C-alpha positions as a Markdown table, in Angstrom:
| # | Residue | x | y | z |
|---|---|---|---|---|
| 1 | Met | -74.3 | 1.6 | -46.0 |
| 2 | Thr | -71.6 | -0.6 | -44.4 |
| 3 | Val | -72.2 | -1.4 | -40.8 |
| 4 | Leu | -68.9 | -1.9 | -38.8 |
| 5 | Ser | -68.6 | -3.5 | -35.5 |
| 6 | Ser | -66.7 | -1.5 | -32.9 |
| 7 | Thr | -64.4 | -1.9 | -29.9 |
| 8 | Pro | -63.4 | 0.9 | -27.7 |
| 9 | Ser | -59.9 | 1.4 | -29.0 |
| 10 | Asn | -61.1 | 1.3 | -32.5 |
| 11 | Asp | -63.8 | 3.7 | -32.5 |
| 12 | Ala | -62.0 | 6.7 | -33.7 |
| 13 | Asp | -60.7 | 4.7 | -36.8 |
| 14 | Ile | -64.1 | 3.1 | -37.6 |
| 15 | Leu | -65.6 | 6.6 | -37.4 |
| 16 | Leu | -62.9 | 7.8 | -40.0 |
| 17 | Val | -63.6 | 4.7 | -42.2 |
| 18 | Gln | -67.5 | 5.5 | -42.2 |
| 19 | Arg | -67.0 | 9.0 | -43.1 |
| 20 | Thr | -64.7 | 7.9 | -45.8 |
| 21 | Leu | -67.2 | 5.5 | -47.1 |
| 22 | Ala | -69.8 | 8.3 | -46.9 |
| 23 | Gly | -67.6 | 10.4 | -49.2 |
| 24 | Asp | -65.4 | 12.4 | -47.0 |
| 25 | Gln | -62.0 | 12.2 | -48.5 |
| 26 | Arg | -60.4 | 14.2 | -45.7 |
| 27 | Ala | -61.3 | 11.5 | -43.2 |
| 28 | Phe | -59.0 | 9.0 | -45.1 |
| 29 | Glu | -56.3 | 11.5 | -45.3 |
| 30 | Met | -56.4 | 11.6 | -41.6 |
| 31 | Leu | -56.0 | 7.7 | -41.4 |
| 32 | Val | -52.9 | 8.2 | -43.9 |
| 33 | Val | -51.3 | 11.0 | -41.6 |
| 34 | Lys | -52.0 | 8.7 | -38.5 |
| 35 | Tyr | -50.5 | 5.6 | -39.8 |
| 36 | Arg | -48.0 | 6.6 | -42.7 |
| 37 | Lys | -44.8 | 6.7 | -40.5 |
| 38 | Arg | -45.7 | 3.5 | -39.0 |
| 39 | Val | -46.5 | 1.8 | -42.2 |
| 40 | Glu | -43.2 | 3.1 | -43.7 |
| 41 | Arg | -41.2 | 1.9 | -40.7 |
| 42 | Leu | -42.7 | -1.5 | -41.2 |
| 43 | Ile | -42.0 | -1.7 | -45.0 |
| 44 | Gly | -38.4 | -0.4 | -44.0 |
| 45 | Arg | -38.0 | -3.7 | -42.1 |
| 46 | Met | -38.9 | -5.8 | -45.1 |
| 47 | Val | -36.8 | -4.2 | -48.0 |
| 48 | Arg | -33.2 | -3.4 | -48.3 |
| 49 | Asp | -33.9 | -0.6 | -50.8 |
| 50 | Thr | -35.0 | 2.5 | -48.9 |
| 51 | Asp | -36.0 | 4.2 | -52.2 |
| 52 | Leu | -38.7 | 1.6 | -52.4 |
| 53 | Val | -40.2 | 2.3 | -49.0 |
| 54 | Glu | -42.3 | 5.3 | -50.0 |
| 55 | Asp | -43.6 | 3.8 | -53.3 |
| 56 | Ile | -44.6 | 0.7 | -51.2 |
| 57 | Ser | -46.3 | 2.9 | -48.6 |
| 58 | Gln | -48.2 | 4.8 | -51.2 |
| 59 | Glu | -49.3 | 1.8 | -52.9 |
| 60 | Thr | -50.4 | 0.3 | -49.5 |
| 61 | Phe | -52.8 | 3.1 | -48.8 |
| 62 | Ile | -54.2 | 3.2 | -52.3 |
| 63 | Arg | -55.1 | -0.5 | -51.9 |
| 64 | Ala | -56.6 | 0.2 | -48.5 |
| 65 | Tyr | -58.7 | 2.9 | -49.8 |
| 66 | Arg | -60.1 | 0.7 | -52.7 |
| 67 | Ala | -60.8 | -2.1 | -50.2 |
| 68 | Leu | -62.0 | 0.2 | -47.3 |
| 69 | Gly | -65.5 | -1.4 | -47.8 |
| 70 | Gln | -64.2 | -4.7 | -46.8 |
| 71 | Phe | -63.1 | -3.6 | -43.3 |
| 72 | Arg | -65.5 | -4.6 | -40.7 |
| 73 | Gly | -63.9 | -3.4 | -37.6 |
| 74 | Glu | -63.6 | -6.9 | -36.2 |
| 75 | Ala | -59.7 | -6.2 | -35.8 |
| 76 | Gln | -57.8 | -3.1 | -35.1 |
| 77 | Phe | -57.5 | -1.0 | -38.3 |
| 78 | Tyr | -53.9 | -1.1 | -38.1 |
| 79 | Thr | -53.8 | -4.8 | -38.0 |
| 80 | Trp | -56.0 | -4.8 | -41.2 |
| 81 | Leu | -53.7 | -2.1 | -42.7 |
| 82 | Tyr | -50.7 | -4.2 | -41.7 |
| 83 | Arg | -51.7 | -7.1 | -43.8 |
| 84 | Ile | -52.2 | -5.1 | -46.8 |
| 85 | Ala | -48.8 | -3.3 | -46.3 |
| 86 | Val | -47.0 | -6.8 | -46.1 |
| 87 | Asn | -48.8 | -8.1 | -49.0 |
| 88 | Thr | -48.0 | -5.3 | -51.1 |
| 89 | Ala | -44.3 | -5.2 | -50.2 |
| 90 | Lys | -44.0 | -8.9 | -50.8 |
| 91 | Lys | -45.7 | -8.4 | -54.2 |
| 92 | Gln | -43.5 | -5.6 | -55.3 |
| 93 | Leu | -40.4 | -7.5 | -54.1 |
| 94 | Met | -41.4 | -10.6 | -56.0 |
| 95 | Glu | -42.1 | -8.5 | -59.2 |
| 96 | Leu | -38.5 | -7.1 | -58.9 |
| 97 | Lys | -37.2 | -10.7 | -58.2 |
| 98 | Arg | -36.1 | -9.7 | -54.6 |
| 99 | Asp | -36.5 | -11.9 | -51.6 |
| 100 | Pro | -38.2 | -9.9 | -48.6 |
| 101 | Ile | -35.8 | -9.7 | -46.0 |
| 102 | Val | -36.8 | -8.5 | -42.5 |
| 103 | Leu | -34.3 | -5.8 | -41.4 |
| 104 | Met | -34.4 | -4.8 | -37.6 |
| 105 | Ser | -32.9 | -1.1 | -38.1 |
| 106 | Ser | -35.4 | 0.4 | -35.8 |
| 107 | Met | -34.0 | -1.8 | -32.9 |
| 108 | Thr | -31.4 | 1.1 | -32.5 |
| 109 | Ser | -33.9 | 4.1 | -32.6 |
| 110 | Ser | -33.2 | 6.6 | -30.0 |
| 111 | Asp | -36.9 | 7.3 | -29.3 |
| 112 | Asp | -38.3 | 5.5 | -26.4 |
| 113 | Asp | -41.6 | 4.7 | -27.9 |
| 114 | Glu | -39.9 | 3.2 | -31.1 |
| 115 | Thr | -37.4 | 1.1 | -29.2 |
| 116 | Ser | -38.1 | -2.7 | -28.7 |
| 117 | Gly | -39.1 | -3.9 | -25.2 |
| 118 | Val | -36.8 | -6.6 | -25.6 |
| 119 | Glu | -33.9 | -4.0 | -26.2 |
| 120 | His | -34.9 | -2.0 | -23.1 |
| 121 | Glu | -34.9 | -5.2 | -21.0 |
| 122 | Leu | -31.3 | -6.3 | -22.2 |
| 123 | Thr | -29.6 | -2.8 | -22.3 |
| 124 | Gly | -31.3 | -1.6 | -18.8 |
| 125 | Gln | -28.8 | -3.4 | -16.7 |
| 126 | Val | -25.7 | -1.7 | -18.4 |
| 127 | Ala | -27.1 | 1.6 | -19.2 |
| 128 | Asp | -28.2 | 2.9 | -15.9 |
| 129 | Ala | -25.2 | 5.1 | -15.6 |
| 130 | Glu | -24.4 | 7.6 | -18.3 |
| 131 | Thr | -20.7 | 6.8 | -18.6 |
| 132 | Pro | -18.8 | 6.4 | -21.7 |
| 133 | Glu | -18.5 | 2.6 | -20.9 |
| 134 | Ala | -22.2 | 2.2 | -20.3 |
| 135 | Val | -23.2 | 3.9 | -23.4 |
| 136 | Leu | -20.7 | 1.8 | -25.2 |
| 137 | Ala | -22.0 | -1.5 | -23.7 |
| 138 | Ser | -25.5 | -0.4 | -24.4 |
| 139 | Lys | -24.8 | 0.2 | -28.1 |
| 140 | Glu | -23.0 | -3.2 | -28.3 |
| 141 | Ile | -26.0 | -5.0 | -26.8 |
| 142 | Ala | -28.5 | -3.3 | -29.3 |
| 143 | Gln | -26.3 | -4.3 | -32.2 |
| 144 | Ala | -26.3 | -7.9 | -30.8 |
| 145 | Val | -29.9 | -7.7 | -30.4 |
| 146 | Asn | -30.1 | -6.6 | -33.9 |
| 147 | Ala | -28.1 | -9.4 | -35.2 |
| 148 | Ala | -30.0 | -11.9 | -33.1 |
| 149 | Met | -33.3 | -10.7 | -34.6 |
| 150 | Glu | -32.1 | -10.9 | -38.1 |
| 151 | Ala | -31.0 | -14.5 | -37.5 |
| 152 | Leu | -34.4 | -15.6 | -36.3 |
| 153 | Pro | -36.5 | -17.9 | -38.8 |
| 154 | Lys | -39.0 | -15.6 | -40.6 |
| 155 | Glu | -42.1 | -16.8 | -38.7 |
| 156 | Leu | -40.4 | -16.1 | -35.4 |
| 157 | Gly | -39.0 | -12.7 | -36.6 |
| 158 | Gln | -42.6 | -11.6 | -37.7 |
| 159 | Ala | -44.1 | -12.3 | -34.5 |
| 160 | Ile | -41.5 | -10.7 | -32.3 |
| 161 | Val | -41.5 | -7.5 | -34.4 |
| 162 | Leu | -45.2 | -7.3 | -34.3 |
| 163 | Arg | -45.2 | -7.7 | -30.3 |
| 164 | Glu | -42.1 | -5.9 | -29.4 |
| 165 | Ile | -41.7 | -3.2 | -32.0 |
| 166 | Glu | -45.3 | -2.6 | -33.4 |
| 167 | Gly | -46.9 | -3.3 | -29.9 |
| 168 | Leu | -49.7 | -5.4 | -31.2 |
| 169 | Ser | -51.6 | -7.8 | -28.7 |
| 170 | Tyr | -51.4 | -11.5 | -29.2 |
| 171 | Glu | -55.0 | -11.4 | -30.6 |
| 172 | Glu | -54.1 | -8.8 | -33.1 |
| 173 | Ile | -50.8 | -10.7 | -34.1 |
| 174 | Ala | -52.9 | -13.8 | -34.7 |
| 175 | Glu | -55.1 | -11.9 | -36.8 |
| 176 | Ala | -52.4 | -10.1 | -38.9 |
| 177 | Leu | -50.5 | -13.5 | -39.3 |
| 178 | Asp | -53.7 | -15.7 | -39.7 |
| 179 | Cys | -52.6 | -18.3 | -37.4 |
| 180 | Pro | -54.0 | -19.5 | -33.8 |
| 181 | Ile | -53.1 | -17.2 | -30.8 |
| 182 | Gly | -51.4 | -20.3 | -29.2 |
| 183 | Thr | -49.0 | -20.4 | -32.2 |
| 184 | Val | -48.3 | -16.7 | -31.7 |
| 185 | Arg | -47.5 | -17.3 | -28.0 |
| 186 | Ser | -45.1 | -20.2 | -28.9 |
| 187 | Arg | -43.4 | -18.2 | -31.7 |
| 188 | Ile | -42.7 | -15.2 | -29.5 |
| 189 | Phe | -41.6 | -17.4 | -26.6 |
| 190 | Arg | -39.2 | -19.2 | -28.9 |
| 191 | Ala | -37.8 | -15.8 | -30.4 |
| 192 | Arg | -37.3 | -14.4 | -26.9 |
| 193 | Glu | -35.4 | -17.7 | -25.8 |
| 194 | Ala | -33.2 | -17.5 | -29.1 |
| 195 | Ile | -32.4 | -13.9 | -28.6 |
| 196 | Ser | -31.7 | -14.4 | -24.8 |
| 197 | Ala | -29.2 | -17.4 | -25.6 |
| 198 | Arg | -27.2 | -15.1 | -28.0 |
| 199 | Ile | -27.3 | -12.1 | -25.6 |
| 200 | Lys | -26.7 | -13.7 | -22.2 |
| 201 | Pro | -23.0 | -14.2 | -22.4 |
| 202 | Met | -22.4 | -10.5 | -23.3 |
| 203 | Leu | -24.6 | -9.3 | -20.5 |
| 204 | Glu | -22.6 | -11.6 | -18.1 |
| 205 | Arg | -19.3 | -10.3 | -19.1 |
| 206 | Gln | -20.4 | -6.6 | -18.9 |
| 207 | Ser | -22.6 | -6.7 | -15.8 |
| 208 | Gly | -21.7 | -10.0 | -14.0 |
| 209 | Lys | -25.4 | -10.4 | -13.5 |
| 210 | Arg | -27.8 | -13.0 | -14.9 |
| 211 | Trp | -31.0 | -11.9 | -16.6 |
C-alpha cells in the first residue's frame, strides 16, 4: 500500500487519495466534486474555446485518477492536480494546432472569493461609494487590470494567476511551475510592477491619489 506523507492542510485530500487507492471510488468522486469548478476556471484561462473546457477538465481527472498512485502528499493535492490540468490543456491545444493563451476573464468575477487580490487593491480606492460613477470607475479599472494581465509575458502571467487568483503559496507555485521559489517571488514582483505601471495613471485621474 502506498504511504503518503502529510501536511495539516492536505490531510483531508490525502485521506481521500488513500481511500481511492484502497478501492473506494466514491472517495475520488469527492475529490472531483471538490476541485472540478476550480480546474474548469483554470482551463478556461488557457483556452479561447469554452466548448473545450469541460472535455479538458474530464481528461484531467481521468489522468489524475490513473496517476493517483504517484501522488506522495509532498505538495498540496491541488498543486499536483494543477500541473496535470495545465499539461492536459497544452497537449490538447497542440493537437488542435492552437496556441495556449492565458485569459483573465475571471478577473471581473462578482464573487469575492474568486476576485483577484490585485483587482481588489486597485478598485478599492474608487469603489467605496456605491454611486454610478464609482461603479463605472471600478469596472473600467477591472477591464484595465484584465488587459494588463493579458499583456504580461507568459511566465509572469502564470505566476500572478496562481498567486492572486488561485491563492497558492509561493512554495506551491514553485512546485507547480517547477522553478526555484526565488524565481517565483521575482516573477510575481515584476508582474505587479507591470500592472501598476499601466493602472496607476487611471487611478490618479479618477481618485487623485497615488497607490
